[in-house]
C-alpha positions in Angstrom: 0.0 0.0 0.0 2.9 2.3 0.7 4.0 2.0 -2.9 0.4 2.9 -4.1 0.4 6.0 -1.9 3.9 7.0 -3.1 2.6 6.6 -6.7 -0.5 8.6 -5.8 1.6 11.6 -4.8 3.9 11.2 -7.8 1.0 11.3 -10.2 -1.1 14.0 -8.6 1.3 16.3 -6.9 4.7 15.9 -8.6 4.1 14.9 -12.2 0.6 16.2 -12.4 -0.4 13.5 -14.9 -3.9 13.3 -13.4 -5.5 13.2 -10.0 -3.7 11.8 -7.0 -4.3 8.1 -7.5 -1.9 5.2 -7.4 -2.3 1.5 -7.8 -0.2 -1.7 -7.4 -1.0 -5.2 -8.6 0.6 -8.0 -6.7 0.4 -11.8 -7.3 2.3 -14.5 -5.5 4.5 -11.9 -3.8 5.5 -10.4 -7.1 4.7 -6.8 -8.0 3.2 -7.2 -11.5 2.5 -3.5 -12.1 2.5 0.0 -10.6 0.8 3.0 -12.1 -0.6 6.3 -11.3 -3.5 8.3 -12.8 -2.7 9.6 -16.2 -6.0 11.1 -17.3 -4.5 14.5 -18.1 -1.2 13.3 -19.6 -3.0 10.9 -21.9 -6.2 12.9 -22.5 -8.0 9.7 -21.6 -10.8 9.7 -19.0 -10.3 5.9 -18.5 -6.6 6.3 -17.6 -7.2 5.8 -13.8 -4.4 4.3 -11.8 -6.2 1.0 -11.2 -7.1 0.6 -14.9 -3.5 1.5 -15.9 -2.0 -1.0 -13.5 -4.4 -3.8 -14.5 -3.6 -3.2 -18.1 0.1 -3.3 -17.5 -0.2 -6.4 -15.3 -2.3 -8.3 -17.9 0.3 -7.4 -20.6 3.1 -8.6 -18.4 1.6 -12.0 -17.8 0.1 -12.3 -21.3 -3.5 -12.9 -20.2 -6.7 -10.9 -19.7 -7.2 -12.1 -16.2 -5.3 -11.8 -12.9 -6.7 -14.6 -10.8 -4.8 -14.8 -7.5 -3.8 -11.1 -7.7 -4.4 -8.4 -5.2 -5.0 -4.7 -6.1 -3.6 -2.1 -3.6 -5.0 1.3 -4.5 -4.5 4.6 -2.8 -8.2 5.4 -3.0 -11.5 3.5 -3.0 -12.2 2.3 -6.5 -14.6 4.2 -8.7 -17.3 2.1 -10.4 -15.1 1.8 -13.6 -12.0 0.7 -11.7 -14.0 -1.7 -9.6 -15.5 -3.2 -12.7 -12.1 -3.5 -14.4 -10.8 -5.3 -11.3 -13.8 -7.5 -11.3 -13.5 -8.4 -15.1 -9.7 -9.0 -14.5 -10.7 -11.6 -11.9 -8.6 -9.9 -9.2 -9.1 -11.7 -5.9 -8.9 -8.8 -3.4 -8.8 -5.0 -3.3 -7.3 -3.0 -0.5 -7.7 0.8 -0.5 -6.4 3.7 1.6 -8.5 6.9 1.2 -12.3 6.5 1.1 -14.6 8.4 -1.3 -15.6 10.7 1.5 -12.0 11.8 1.9 -12.1 13.5 -1.5 -15.8 13.9 -2.4 -15.3 17.6 -2.7 -12.8 17.0 -5.6 -14.0 13.9 -7.4 -17.5 12.5 -7.9 -16.9 8.7 -7.5 -19.8 8.4 -5.0 -22.1 10.4 -7.3 -21.4 8.0 -10.2 -22.2 5.0 -8.0 -25.5 6.6 -6.8 -26.4 7.4 -10.4 -25.8 3.9 -11.6 -28.3 2.6 -9.0 -31.2 4.7 -10.4 -33.5 3.4 -13.1 -32.2 4.2 -16.6 -34.7 7.0 -17.2 -33.5 8.8 -14.1 -29.7 8.4 -14.7 -27.6 11.4 -15.8 -26.9 9.8 -19.2 -30.4 8.3 -19.8 -29.4 5.0 -21.4 -32.0 3.8 -23.9 -32.0 0.5 -25.7 -32.3 0.3 -29.5 -31.7 -2.4 -32.2 -31.9 -5.2 -29.7 -32.9 -7.9 -32.2 -30.0 -7.1 -34.4 -27.6 -7.4 -31.5 -29.2 -10.6 -30.4 -28.5 -12.1 -33.8 -24.8 -11.5 -33.3 -24.9 -13.1 -29.8 -26.6 -16.1 -31.3 -23.9 -16.4 -33.9 -21.2 -15.9 -31.3 -22.6 -18.6 -29.1 -22.3 -21.1 -32.0 -18.6 -20.5 -32.5 -16.5 -23.3 -31.1 -13.5 -21.0 -31.0 -15.2 -18.0 -29.5 -13.4 -15.7 -27.2 -13.3 -16.9 -23.6 -12.0 -15.0 -20.6 
C-alpha cells in the first residue's frame, strides 16, 4: 500500500499527470504493475491508476485475467475501476482513502449513486435500440466453437 500511496503523490502532486491516485497489482508476492493516474497526460478519462495498473499487469503476464492477484489502491475504487478489477478476476482489493476523503474534488460516489437509479433517471439516460440485431450477433457468437473466452 505504501507504494500505491507514493505513486499517488507522484502522479497527482509531482508529475501532475492526473488526480492523486496510485495502484499496485501483486500476485504470489511479485509486483506485476505499478501505475498512477494519467488522465491529463493521456487525455483519456479511463486512464485511472487502477485501470492502468491492471492493463500493465495483464500485458506482463500475457493474459486478460489476474486470478490470484491483489490490487492495492491509494483510494476507494470508482465504479469503472471496480468493474475493471472484477473483469480481470482480481481476488482482493485494499484501499487507503475513502470516497468521503475527496468527495469535494472527485465524484466517485455520485457516479455510484447514479448507476443505482432506473435508466430513465440516470444522468446519461441509457436507452435500448436495435436489440434484435444485437441478439442475432450473440446467437452467432454462441455457436462459434473458437469464440473468445475470458
